[in-house]
C-alpha positions as CSV (number, residue, x, y, z in Angstrom):
1,X,0.1,-0.3,0.2
2,X,1.2,3.8,-0.7
3,X,2.8,5.1,2.3
4,X,0.5,7.9,3.4
5,X,2.9,10.1,5.0
6,X,4.9,10.2,1.8
7,X,5.1,14.1,0.8
8,X,2.5,15.0,-1.8
9,X,4.9,15.9,-4.9
10,X,6.4,12.1,-4.2
11,X,3.1,10.8,-4.5
12,X,2.2,12.4,-7.9
13,X,5.5,11.8,-9.0
14,X,4.9,7.8,-8.3
15,X,1.5,8.1,-9.7
16,X,2.5,9.0,-12.9
17,X,5.4,6.5,-13.2
18,X,2.6,4.1,-12.3
19,X,0.1,5.4,-14.7
20,X,3.2,5.5,-17.4
21,X,3.6,1.6,-16.9
22,X,-0.1,1.0,-17.5
23,X,-0.3,3.1,-20.4
24,X,2.7,1.4,-22.1
25,X,1.2,-2.6,-21.0
26,X,-2.3,-2.2,-21.5
27,X,-2.7,0.8,-23.3
28,X,-4.3,4.3,-22.8
29,X,-7.9,3.8,-23.6
30,X,-7.8,0.4,-21.8
31,X,-6.4,1.5,-18.7
32,X,-9.2,3.4,-16.0
33,X,-8.2,5.3,-13.0
34,X,-9.3,2.3,-10.8
35,X,-6.4,0.5,-12.4
36,X,-3.8,3.1,-11.5
37,X,-5.3,3.4,-8.1
38,X,-4.8,-0.4,-7.3
39,X,-1.6,-0.7,-8.9
40,X,0.3,2.4,-6.9
41,X,-1.9,0.8,-3.9
42,X,-4.4,3.6,-2.7
43,X,-7.8,4.0,-3.3
44,X,-8.9,4.8,-6.8
45,X,-10.9,8.5,-5.5
46,X,-7.4,8.9,-3.8
47,X,-5.8,10.0,-7.5
48,X,-8.5,13.0,-8.0
49,X,-6.6,14.7,-5.2
50,X,-3.9,15.1,-7.5
51,X,-5.1,14.8,-11.2
52,X,-8.7,15.9,-12.3
53,X,-8.9,12.7,-14.8
54,X,-7.3,10.3,-16.7
55,X,-6.6,13.1,-19.5
56,X,-4.4,15.1,-17.2
57,X,-2.2,12.3,-16.6
58,X,-1.6,11.3,-20.1
59,X,-0.9,15.1,-20.5
60,X,1.4,15.5,-17.5
61,X,3.6,12.0,-18.6
62,X,3.8,13.7,-21.8
63,X,4.8,17.0,-20.8
64,X,7.3,15.7,-18.6
65,X,9.2,13.8,-21.0
66,X,9.1,16.4,-23.7
67,X,10.4,18.9,-21.2
68,X,13.3,16.5,-20.4
69,X,14.2,16.2,-24.3
70,X,14.1,19.9,-24.6
71,X,15.6,21.3,-20.8
72,X,19.0,20.4,-21.9
73,X,19.1,21.3,-25.2
74,X,17.1,25.1,-25.8
75,X,20.3,26.9,-25.1
76,X,21.6,25.4,-28.4
77,X,19.2,27.5,-30.8
78,X,20.6,30.8,-29.3
79,X,24.3,29.0,-29.5
80,X,26.2,30.6,-32.5
81,X,29.7,30.2,-31.0
82,X,29.9,26.2,-30.5
83,X,30.8,23.9,-33.8
84,X,27.5,22.9,-35.3
85,X,29.0,19.2,-35.3
86,X,29.4,19.3,-31.5
87,X,25.7,20.9,-30.9
88,X,24.4,18.0,-33.2
89,X,26.1,15.3,-31.1
90,X,25.2,16.8,-27.7
91,X,21.7,16.8,-29.1
92,X,21.7,13.4,-29.8
93,X,23.1,12.2,-26.2
94,X,20.7,14.3,-24.5
95,X,17.2,13.0,-26.4
96,X,18.7,9.2,-26.7
97,X,19.0,9.4,-23.0
98,X,16.0,10.7,-22.3
99,X,14.2,8.2,-24.8
100,X,15.9,5.4,-23.5
101,X,15.4,6.2,-19.8
102,X,11.5,6.5,-20.6
103,X,11.3,4.0,-23.1
104,X,8.7,1.8,-21.3
105,X,6.2,4.7,-22.5
106,X,8.3,6.7,-25.0
107,X,6.1,5.2,-27.6
108,X,3.2,7.4,-26.4
109,X,5.0,10.3,-27.6
110,X,5.1,9.9,-31.2
111,X,2.4,7.4,-31.9
112,X,-1.8,7.7,-30.6
113,X,-1.0,9.6,-27.6
114,X,-1.9,12.8,-28.9
115,X,-5.2,12.1,-30.1
116,X,-6.3,11.2,-26.8
117,X,-5.8,14.9,-25.6
118,X,-8.4,17.9,-25.9
119,X,-7.0,20.3,-28.2
120,X,-5.4,22.9,-25.9
121,X,-3.5,20.0,-24.4
122,X,-2.8,18.6,-27.4
123,X,-1.4,22.2,-28.4
124,X,0.6,22.4,-25.5
125,X,2.5,19.1,-26.4
126,X,3.0,19.9,-30.2
127,X,4.4,23.1,-28.9
128,X,7.4,21.2,-27.1
129,X,7.7,19.2,-30.2
130,X,7.8,22.3,-32.4
131,X,10.5,23.6,-30.0
132,X,12.6,20.6,-30.5
133,X,12.3,20.7,-34.6
134,X,13.5,24.5,-34.5
135,X,16.6,23.6,-32.3
136,X,17.4,21.0,-34.8
137,X,16.8,22.1,-37.8
138,X,18.8,25.5,-36.4
139,X,21.5,23.0,-36.0
140,X,21.9,22.1,-39.7
141,X,21.2,25.6,-41.1
142,X,24.4,26.7,-39.1
143,X,26.0,23.6,-40.0
144,X,25.2,24.1,-43.5
145,X,26.1,27.7,-43.3
146,X,29.9,26.8,-42.0
147,X,30.6,24.5,-44.9
148,X,30.3,21.7,-42.7
149,X,26.9,20.2,-44.1
150,X,26.0,19.6,-47.4
151,X,22.6,21.4,-49.1
152,X,20.2,19.2,-47.5
153,X,16.4,19.3,-47.0
154,X,16.8,20.6,-43.2
155,X,13.2,19.7,-42.4
156,X,13.5,16.3,-44.0
157,X,16.7,16.5,-41.8
158,X,16.0,16.8,-38.8
159,X,12.7,14.6,-38.8
160,X,14.9,11.8,-40.1
161,X,17.6,12.4,-37.0
162,X,14.8,12.4,-34.5
163,X,13.3,9.2,-36.0
164,X,16.5,7.6,-35.4
165,X,16.8,8.4,-31.8
166,X,13.0,7.6,-30.7
167,X,12.7,4.3,-32.6
168,X,15.7,2.8,-30.8
169,X,12.7,2.9,-27.5
170,X,11.1,-0.2,-29.6
171,X,14.3,-2.6,-29.4
172,X,16.9,-1.1,-27.4
173,X,18.0,-3.4,-24.6
174,X,21.3,-2.8,-22.4
175,X,21.9,-6.9,-22.0
176,X,21.7,-7.1,-26.1
177,X,25.3,-6.1,-26.6
178,X,25.0,-2.1,-27.1
179,X,25.3,0.6,-24.5
180,X,23.4,3.8,-24.7
181,X,27.1,5.3,-25.4
182,X,27.5,2.9,-28.5
183,X,24.3,4.3,-29.5
184,X,25.3,8.1,-29.7
185,X,27.8,7.4,-31.4
186,X,26.6,5.1,-34.2
187,X,23.5,7.9,-34.8
188,X,25.6,11.2,-34.4
189,X,28.3,9.1,-37.0
190,X,25.8,7.6,-39.3
191,X,23.5,11.5,-39.1
192,X,26.9,13.3,-39.8
193,X,27.7,11.3,-42.7
194,X,24.4,11.5,-44.1
195,X,24.7,15.7,-43.5
196,X,28.0,16.2,-45.1
197,X,26.9,14.1,-48.3
198,X,30.1,13.5,-50.6
199,X,32.9,14.3,-49.0
200,X,34.1,18.0,-50.4
201,X,37.7,19.3,-51.4
202,X,38.9,21.4,-48.3
203,X,36.4,19.5,-45.6
204,X,38.6,16.7,-43.1
205,X,36.5,13.9,-42.1
206,X,36.4,13.6,-38.3
């Protein structure tokens, strides 16, 4: 049973983690507030002390995850001093670590979860996603302007890099031979080669 002396903030966080796992295992629509309460270890009615309904729980799961992705990379949007190549690697590393730390629920982010949110809440999550897209495209634009990357479709390149990262949530397992560091290196090198295109005279491979 849940410890009634646990601080409200800790209780709320644990409830979100419980819901996150249930959404993954059963699906959002098949998970009830009763399921969340029983799995957490409290009366289902107690969940309403922290969340107005199941939709709010889903929104908080998605918001929390998107904030974890955006927060460490947000400064890159205004950083025109660091090499675009270094920025690209940093973005990939930060995004991948969050994706794999939340791999039980990350599938929610870019699949069907948004369809279960009200227009207002959906817009807030999409705003986070738009911020991410803007940051990665800014990095790619800088790389092109610096002569580090070839002239590519920036929008498409950003989508492809993000997709490589998010798809790891489906198949990655730390006991199957690859570490998170291995994946960071591989995705970075793969993305960098694609962005550079055919080797240009005067640009040294790194």
